[in-house]
LUMFI-887995 format. One record per atom (N, C-alpha, C): residue number from 1; atom name; y, x, z. Coordinates in nm, 2 decimals. Each point is the difference from the previous one (the first is absolute). Example, Ala and Ser with C-alpha at 12.3 -4.5 7.8 and 13.67 -1.06 7.14 Angstrom:
# residues 2
@n->1	atom->N	Y->-0.57	X->1.32	Z->0.78
@n->1	atom->CA	Y->0.12	X->-0.09	Z->0.00
@n->1	atom->C	Y->0.12	X->0.09	Z->0.00
@n->2	atom->N	Y->0.11	X->-0.04	Z->-0.07
@n->2	atom->CA	Y->0.11	X->0.09	Z->0.00
@n->2	atom->C	Y->0.11	X->-0.08	Z->0.08
***
This chain:
# residues 95
@n->1	atom->N	Y->-2.57	X->7.96	Z->-2.94
@n->1	atom->CA	Y->0.06	X->-0.17	Z->-0.03
@n->1	atom->C	Y->0.16	X->0.06	Z->0.04
@n->2	atom->N	Y->0.04	X->0.11	Z->-0.02
@n->2	atom->CA	Y->0.19	X->-0.02	Z->-0.02
@n->2	atom->C	Y->0.01	X->0.05	Z->0.12
@n->3	atom->N	Y->-0.04	X->0.02	Z->0.10
@n->3	atom->CA	Y->0.04	X->0.10	Z->0.14
@n->3	atom->C	Y->0.08	X->0.13	Z->-0.02
@n->4	atom->N	Y->0.11	X->0.02	Z->0.09
@n->4	atom->CA	Y->0.03	X->0.11	Z->-0.06
@n->4	atom->C	Y->-0.07	X->0.07	Z->0.10
@n->5	atom->N	Y->0.00	X->0.16	Z->0.01
@n->5	atom->CA	Y->-0.08	X->0.08	Z->0.10
@n->5	atom->C	Y->0.12	X->-0.03	Z->0.18
@n->6	atom->N	Y->0.10	X->0.03	Z->-0.07
@n->6	atom->CA	Y->0.07	X->-0.02	Z->0.16
@n->6	atom->C	Y->0.00	X->-0.14	Z->0.05
@n->7	atom->N	Y->-0.04	X->-0.10	Z->-0.08
@n->7	atom->CA	Y->0.01	X->-0.14	Z->0.04
@n->7	atom->C	Y->-0.16	X->-0.02	Z->0.12
@n->8	atom->N	Y->-0.09	X->0.11	Z->-0.06
@n->8	atom->CA	Y->-0.15	X->0.02	Z->0.09
@n->8	atom->C	Y->0.06	X->-0.03	Z->0.17
@n->9	atom->N	Y->-0.11	X->-0.12	Z->0.05
@n->9	atom->CA	Y->0.00	X->0.02	Z->0.13
@n->9	atom->C	Y->-0.02	X->0.18	Z->0.08
@n->10	atom->N	Y->0.02	X->0.01	Z->0.06
@n->10	atom->CA	Y->-0.03	X->0.16	Z->0.08
@n->10	atom->C	Y->-0.16	X->-0.05	Z->0.02
@n->11	atom->N	Y->-0.08	X->-0.05	Z->0.09
@n->11	atom->CA	Y->-0.13	X->-0.02	Z->0.02
@n->11	atom->C	Y->-0.07	X->0.01	Z->-0.15
@n->12	atom->N	Y->0.03	X->0.00	Z->-0.11
@n->12	atom->CA	Y->-0.03	X->-0.04	Z->-0.14
@n->12	atom->C	Y->0.03	X->0.18	Z->-0.02
@n->13	atom->N	Y->0.07	X->0.03	Z->0.01
@n->13	atom->CA	Y->0.00	X->0.14	Z->-0.04
@n->13	atom->C	Y->-0.04	X->0.09	Z->0.03
@n->14	atom->N	Y->-0.01	X->0.05	Z->0.12
@n->14	atom->CA	Y->-0.10	X->0.03	Z->0.11
@n->14	atom->C	Y->-0.13	X->0.05	Z->0.00
@n->15	atom->N	Y->-0.03	X->-0.12	Z->-0.06
@n->15	atom->CA	Y->-0.18	X->-0.02	Z->-0.08
@n->15	atom->C	Y->-0.04	X->0.05	Z->-0.12
@n->16	atom->N	Y->0.10	X->-0.04	Z->-0.09
@n->16	atom->CA	Y->-0.02	X->0.08	Z->-0.10
@n->16	atom->C	Y->0.07	X->0.10	Z->-0.09
@n->17	atom->N	Y->-0.03	X->0.11	Z->-0.14
@n->17	atom->CA	Y->0.11	X->0.08	Z->0.00
@n->17	atom->C	Y->0.08	X->-0.08	Z->-0.11
@n->18	atom->N	Y->0.14	X->0.01	Z->0.03
@n->18	atom->CA	Y->0.09	X->0.01	Z->-0.11
@n->18	atom->C	Y->0.09	X->0.07	Z->-0.06
@n->19	atom->N	Y->0.05	X->0.00	Z->-0.10
@n->19	atom->CA	Y->0.01	X->0.12	Z->-0.12
@n->19	atom->C	Y->0.11	X->-0.05	Z->-0.11
@n->20	atom->N	Y->0.07	X->0.05	Z->0.08
@n->20	atom->CA	Y->0.14	X->-0.06	Z->-0.11
@n->20	atom->C	Y->0.03	X->0.12	Z->-0.14
@n->21	atom->N	Y->-0.11	X->-0.05	Z->-0.10
@n->21	atom->CA	Y->0.04	X->0.09	Z->-0.12
@n->21	atom->C	Y->-0.06	X->-0.12	Z->-0.10
@n->22	atom->N	Y->0.05	X->0.08	Z->-0.16
@n->22	atom->CA	Y->-0.03	X->-0.06	Z->-0.09
@n->22	atom->C	Y->-0.21	X->-0.01	Z->-0.03
@n->23	atom->N	Y->-0.08	X->0.11	Z->0.06
@n->23	atom->CA	Y->-0.09	X->-0.01	Z->0.03
@n->23	atom->C	Y->-0.03	X->-0.15	Z->0.03
@n->24	atom->N	Y->-0.12	X->-0.10	Z->-0.07
@n->24	atom->CA	Y->-0.05	X->-0.13	Z->0.12
@n->24	atom->C	Y->-0.15	X->0.03	Z->0.01
@n->25	atom->N	Y->-0.04	X->0.13	Z->-0.04
@n->25	atom->CA	Y->-0.17	X->0.00	Z->0.07
@n->25	atom->C	Y->0.04	X->-0.02	Z->0.16
@n->26	atom->N	Y->-0.08	X->-0.03	Z->0.09
@n->26	atom->CA	Y->-0.05	X->-0.06	Z->0.10
@n->26	atom->C	Y->0.01	X->0.13	Z->0.09
@n->27	atom->N	Y->-0.04	X->0.10	Z->-0.02
@n->27	atom->CA	Y->-0.01	X->0.15	Z->0.10
@n->27	atom->C	Y->0.03	X->0.08	Z->-0.15
@n->28	atom->N	Y->0.08	X->0.12	Z->0.09
@n->28	atom->CA	Y->0.09	X->0.08	Z->-0.08
@n->28	atom->C	Y->-0.08	X->0.14	Z->-0.02
@n->29	atom->N	Y->-0.16	X->-0.01	Z->-0.01
@n->29	atom->CA	Y->-0.06	X->0.08	Z->0.03
@n->29	atom->C	Y->0.00	X->0.10	Z->-0.15
@n->30	atom->N	Y->-0.04	X->0.14	Z->-0.03
@n->30	atom->CA	Y->0.02	X->0.05	Z->-0.08
@n->30	atom->C	Y->-0.10	X->-0.03	Z->-0.15
@n->31	atom->N	Y->-0.15	X->-0.01	Z->0.06
@n->31	atom->CA	Y->-0.09	X->-0.01	Z->-0.09
@n->31	atom->C	Y->-0.03	X->-0.19	Z->0.07
@n->32	atom->N	Y->0.04	X->-0.08	Z->-0.10
@n->32	atom->CA	Y->-0.11	X->-0.15	Z->0.01
@n->32	atom->C	Y->-0.05	X->-0.05	Z->-0.15
@n->33	atom->N	Y->-0.11	X->-0.06	Z->0.07
@n->33	atom->CA	Y->-0.09	X->-0.03	Z->-0.14
@n->33	atom->C	Y->-0.02	X->-0.13	Z->0.05
@n->34	atom->N	Y->-0.04	X->-0.07	Z->-0.13
@n->34	atom->CA	Y->-0.08	X->-0.12	Z->-0.04
@n->34	atom->C	Y->-0.17	X->-0.01	Z->-0.07
@n->35	atom->N	Y->-0.11	X->-0.04	Z->0.09
@n->35	atom->CA	Y->-0.10	X->-0.01	Z->-0.03
@n->35	atom->C	Y->0.02	X->0.00	Z->-0.22
@n->36	atom->N	Y->-0.10	X->0.13	Z->-0.07
@n->36	atom->CA	Y->0.00	X->-0.02	Z->-0.10
@n->36	atom->C	Y->-0.09	X->-0.07	Z->-0.05
@n->37	atom->N	Y->-0.07	X->-0.11	Z->0.02
@n->37	atom->CA	Y->0.02	X->-0.16	Z->-0.11
@n->37	atom->C	Y->0.07	X->-0.10	Z->0.08
@n->38	atom->N	Y->0.08	X->0.05	Z->0.07
@n->38	atom->CA	Y->0.07	X->-0.10	Z->0.05
@n->38	atom->C	Y->-0.03	X->-0.09	Z->0.15
@n->39	atom->N	Y->0.06	X->-0.08	Z->0.06
@n->39	atom->CA	Y->-0.04	X->-0.02	Z->0.16
@n->39	atom->C	Y->-0.09	X->-0.15	Z->-0.05
@n->40	atom->N	Y->0.02	X->-0.05	Z->-0.11
@n->40	atom->CA	Y->-0.11	X->-0.11	Z->-0.04
@n->40	atom->C	Y->-0.11	X->0.01	Z->-0.01
@n->41	atom->N	Y->-0.05	X->0.15	Z->-0.04
@n->41	atom->CA	Y->-0.12	X->0.05	Z->-0.04
@n->41	atom->C	Y->-0.05	X->0.07	Z->0.15
@n->42	atom->N	Y->0.07	X->0.03	Z->0.09
@n->42	atom->CA	Y->-0.05	X->0.05	Z->0.11
@n->42	atom->C	Y->-0.07	X->-0.13	Z->0.07
@n->43	atom->N	Y->0.10	X->-0.09	Z->0.06
@n->43	atom->CA	Y->-0.03	X->-0.09	Z->0.02
@n->43	atom->C	Y->-0.11	X->-0.07	Z->-0.04
@n->44	atom->N	Y->-0.04	X->-0.03	Z->-0.15
@n->44	atom->CA	Y->-0.10	X->-0.06	Z->-0.02
@n->44	atom->C	Y->-0.13	X->0.10	Z->0.03
@n->45	atom->N	Y->-0.03	X->0.10	Z->0.02
@n->45	atom->CA	Y->-0.06	X->0.11	Z->0.03
@n->45	atom->C	Y->-0.10	X->0.01	Z->0.16
@n->46	atom->N	Y->0.13	X->-0.06	Z->0.04
@n->46	atom->CA	Y->0.03	X->0.01	Z->0.16
@n->46	atom->C	Y->-0.12	X->-0.15	Z->0.03
@n->47	atom->N	Y->0.07	X->-0.10	Z->-0.08
@n->47	atom->CA	Y->-0.07	X->-0.14	Z->0.05
@n->47	atom->C	Y->-0.14	X->-0.01	Z->-0.12
@n->48	atom->N	Y->-0.03	X->0.10	Z->-0.06
@n->48	atom->CA	Y->-0.14	X->-0.03	Z->-0.08
@n->48	atom->C	Y->-0.08	X->0.09	Z->0.08
@n->49	atom->N	Y->0.04	X->0.05	Z->0.10
@n->49	atom->CA	Y->-0.12	X->0.08	Z->0.12
@n->49	atom->C	Y->-0.09	X->-0.11	Z->0.03
@n->50	atom->N	Y->-0.13	X->0.00	Z->0.03
@n->50	atom->CA	Y->-0.12	X->-0.08	Z->0.10
@n->50	atom->C	Y->0.08	X->-0.06	Z->0.14
@n->51	atom->N	Y->0.02	X->0.10	Z->0.07
@n->51	atom->CA	Y->0.02	X->-0.05	Z->0.12
@n->51	atom->C	Y->0.15	X->-0.02	Z->0.02
@n->52	atom->N	Y->0.04	X->0.03	Z->-0.05
@n->52	atom->CA	Y->0.15	X->-0.11	Z->0.01
@n->52	atom->C	Y->0.01	X->-0.12	Z->-0.02
@n->53	atom->N	Y->0.10	X->-0.09	Z->0.10
@n->53	atom->CA	Y->-0.03	X->-0.13	Z->0.04
@n->53	atom->C	Y->0.18	X->0.03	Z->-0.04
@n->54	atom->N	Y->0.03	X->-0.20	Z->-0.07
@n->54	atom->CA	Y->0.13	X->0.02	Z->0.02
@n->54	atom->C	Y->0.03	X->-0.16	Z->0.05
@n->55	atom->N	Y->0.01	X->-0.05	Z->0.08
@n->55	atom->CA	Y->0.04	X->-0.12	Z->0.07
@n->55	atom->C	Y->0.18	X->-0.02	Z->-0.09
@n->56	atom->N	Y->0.00	X->-0.13	Z->-0.02
@n->56	atom->CA	Y->0.10	X->-0.06	Z->-0.12
@n->56	atom->C	Y->-0.01	X->-0.11	Z->0.12
@n->57	atom->N	Y->0.19	X->-0.02	Z->-0.02
@n->57	atom->CA	Y->0.04	X->-0.08	Z->0.11
@n->57	atom->C	Y->-0.06	X->-0.02	Z->0.15
@n->58	atom->N	Y->0.06	X->0.14	Z->0.08
@n->58	atom->CA	Y->-0.06	X->-0.01	Z->0.05
@n->58	atom->C	Y->0.08	X->0.07	Z->0.15
@n->59	atom->N	Y->0.05	X->-0.09	Z->0.09
@n->59	atom->CA	Y->0.08	X->0.11	Z->0.08
@n->59	atom->C	Y->-0.09	X->0.09	Z->0.08
@n->60	atom->N	Y->0.10	X->0.14	Z->0.00
@n->60	atom->CA	Y->-0.08	X->0.12	Z->0.05
@n->60	atom->C	Y->-0.01	X->-0.04	Z->0.15
@n->61	atom->N	Y->0.04	X->-0.03	Z->0.07
@n->61	atom->CA	Y->-0.01	X->-0.02	Z->0.11
@n->61	atom->C	Y->-0.09	X->-0.07	Z->0.06
@n->62	atom->N	Y->-0.09	X->-0.06	Z->-0.10
@n->62	atom->CA	Y->-0.07	X->-0.11	Z->0.07
@n->62	atom->C	Y->-0.17	X->0.04	Z->-0.05
@n->63	atom->N	Y->0.02	X->0.12	Z->-0.08
@n->63	atom->CA	Y->-0.14	X->0.05	Z->0.00
@n->63	atom->C	Y->0.01	X->0.12	Z->0.01
@n->64	atom->N	Y->0.12	X->0.07	Z->0.07
@n->64	atom->CA	Y->-0.04	X->0.14	Z->0.00
@n->64	atom->C	Y->-0.10	X->0.05	Z->0.13
@n->65	atom->N	Y->-0.05	X->-0.07	Z->0.10
@n->65	atom->CA	Y->-0.07	X->0.05	Z->0.07
@n->65	atom->C	Y->-0.16	X->-0.06	Z->-0.04
@n->66	atom->N	Y->-0.03	X->-0.03	Z->-0.12
@n->66	atom->CA	Y->-0.10	X->-0.03	Z->-0.06
@n->66	atom->C	Y->-0.03	X->0.12	Z->-0.11
@n->67	atom->N	Y->0.09	X->0.05	Z->-0.09
@n->67	atom->CA	Y->-0.02	X->0.11	Z->-0.03
@n->67	atom->C	Y->0.03	X->0.12	Z->-0.01
@n->68	atom->N	Y->-0.09	X->0.07	Z->-0.03
@n->68	atom->CA	Y->-0.05	X->0.15	Z->0.02
@n->68	atom->C	Y->0.05	X->0.04	Z->-0.15
@n->69	atom->N	Y->0.04	X->0.14	Z->0.02
@n->69	atom->CA	Y->0.07	X->0.08	Z->-0.08
@n->69	atom->C	Y->0.06	X->0.11	Z->0.01
@n->70	atom->N	Y->-0.04	X->0.13	Z->-0.10
@n->70	atom->CA	Y->0.08	X->0.12	Z->0.06
@n->70	atom->C	Y->0.16	X->0.02	Z->-0.10
@n->71	atom->N	Y->0.00	X->-0.08	Z->-0.09
@n->71	atom->CA	Y->0.13	X->0.00	Z->-0.08
@n->71	atom->C	Y->0.02	X->-0.13	Z->-0.03
@n->72	atom->N	Y->0.12	X->-0.10	Z->0.00
@n->72	atom->CA	Y->0.05	X->-0.10	Z->0.00
@n->72	atom->C	Y->0.19	X->0.02	Z->-0.13
@n->73	atom->N	Y->-0.07	X->-0.05	Z->-0.02
@n->73	atom->CA	Y->0.16	X->-0.09	Z->-0.13
@n->73	atom->C	Y->0.05	X->-0.11	Z->0.05
@n->74	atom->N	Y->0.12	X->0.04	Z->0.07
@n->74	atom->CA	Y->0.07	X->-0.16	Z->0.11
@n->74	atom->C	Y->0.16	X->-0.01	Z->-0.09
@n->75	atom->N	Y->-0.02	X->-0.10	Z->-0.12
@n->75	atom->CA	Y->0.12	X->0.00	Z->-0.07
@n->75	atom->C	Y->0.10	X->-0.14	Z->0.07
@n->76	atom->N	Y->-0.04	X->-0.04	Z->0.10
@n->76	atom->CA	Y->0.12	X->-0.05	Z->0.07
@n->76	atom->C	Y->0.16	X->0.07	Z->0.02
@n->77	atom->N	Y->0.02	X->-0.10	Z->0.10
@n->77	atom->CA	Y->0.15	X->0.06	Z->0.07
@n->77	atom->C	Y->-0.06	X->0.12	Z->0.04
@n->78	atom->N	Y->0.06	X->0.12	Z->0.06
@n->78	atom->CA	Y->-0.03	X->0.15	Z->0.06
@n->78	atom->C	Y->0.03	X->-0.09	Z->0.16
@n->79	atom->N	Y->0.18	X->-0.03	Z->0.02
@n->79	atom->CA	Y->0.02	X->-0.08	Z->0.11
@n->79	atom->C	Y->-0.11	X->-0.12	Z->0.07
@n->80	atom->N	Y->-0.09	X->-0.07	Z->-0.09
@n->80	atom->CA	Y->-0.08	X->-0.12	Z->0.05
@n->80	atom->C	Y->-0.12	X->0.10	Z->0.05
@n->81	atom->N	Y->-0.06	X->0.12	Z->-0.08
@n->81	atom->CA	Y->-0.08	X->0.05	Z->0.01
@n->81	atom->C	Y->0.00	X->0.08	Z->0.14
@n->82	atom->N	Y->0.15	X->0.00	Z->0.06
@n->82	atom->CA	Y->-0.03	X->0.08	Z->0.12
@n->82	atom->C	Y->0.07	X->-0.12	Z->0.15
@n->83	atom->N	Y->-0.02	X->-0.07	Z->-0.09
@n->83	atom->CA	Y->0.05	X->-0.17	Z->0.11
@n->83	atom->C	Y->0.12	X->0.04	Z->0.03
@n->84	atom->N	Y->0.11	X->-0.02	Z->-0.09
@n->84	atom->CA	Y->0.13	X->0.02	Z->0.01
@n->84	atom->C	Y->0.06	X->0.12	Z->0.14
@n->85	atom->N	Y->-0.04	X->0.09	Z->0.00
@n->85	atom->CA	Y->0.03	X->0.06	Z->0.14
@n->85	atom->C	Y->0.06	X->0.05	Z->0.02
@n->86	atom->N	Y->0.07	X->0.00	Z->-0.14
@n->86	atom->CA	Y->0.19	X->0.11	Z->-0.01
@n->86	atom->C	Y->0.09	X->-0.14	Z->-0.07
@n->87	atom->N	Y->-0.09	X->-0.12	Z->0.02
@n->87	atom->CA	Y->0.10	X->-0.12	Z->-0.07
@n->87	atom->C	Y->0.02	X->0.02	Z->-0.12
@n->88	atom->N	Y->0.03	X->-0.11	Z->-0.11
@n->88	atom->CA	Y->-0.02	X->-0.02	Z->-0.10
@n->88	atom->C	Y->0.09	X->0.05	Z->-0.09
@n->89	atom->N	Y->-0.04	X->0.05	Z->-0.12
@n->89	atom->CA	Y->0.09	X->0.09	Z->-0.08
@n->89	atom->C	Y->0.06	X->-0.11	Z->-0.11
@n->90	atom->N	Y->0.13	X->0.02	Z->-0.03
@n->90	atom->CA	Y->0.07	X->-0.12	Z->-0.01
@n->90	atom->C	Y->-0.01	X->-0.01	Z->-0.18
@n->91	atom->N	Y->-0.06	X->0.10	Z->-0.05
@n->91	atom->CA	Y->-0.08	X->0.01	Z->-0.20
@n->91	atom->C	Y->-0.11	X->-0.06	Z->0.00
@n->92	atom->N	Y->-0.07	X->-0.07	Z->0.13
@n->92	atom->CA	Y->-0.13	X->-0.02	Z->-0.01
@n->92	atom->C	Y->-0.01	X->-0.12	Z->-0.07
@n->93	atom->N	Y->-0.05	X->0.00	Z->-0.13
@n->93	atom->CA	Y->-0.02	X->-0.14	Z->-0.05
@n->93	atom->C	Y->-0.08	X->-0.09	Z->0.03
@n->94	atom->N	Y->-0.08	X->0.01	Z->0.14
@n->94	atom->CA	Y->-0.14	X->-0.08	Z->0.00
@n->94	atom->C	Y->0.07	X->-0.15	Z->0.11
@n->95	atom->N	Y->0.12	X->0.07	Z->0.06
@n->95	atom->CA	Y->0.04	X->-0.05	Z->0.12
@n->95	atom->C	Y->0.04	X->-0.17	Z->0.00
***
């Protein structure tokens, strides 16, 4: 979004790792990887499983008590998922 690190509010920098370097990876771990066939194929495989249901155009909070799951992929705003308990991130594009 073009925001300099020093312009970020301390409530943001206290919750996410901030690195000042030319390394544009999110994590600075020595070993990082992408699935060999790519993320598209990974998700295609997960979605093709008969027990996986994918409700589209659905607000998570409206169905959370109805849905039983062992694992879930939530693709919304992380602050929304936690009901903005630590405020809204200024870089959240869904606001």
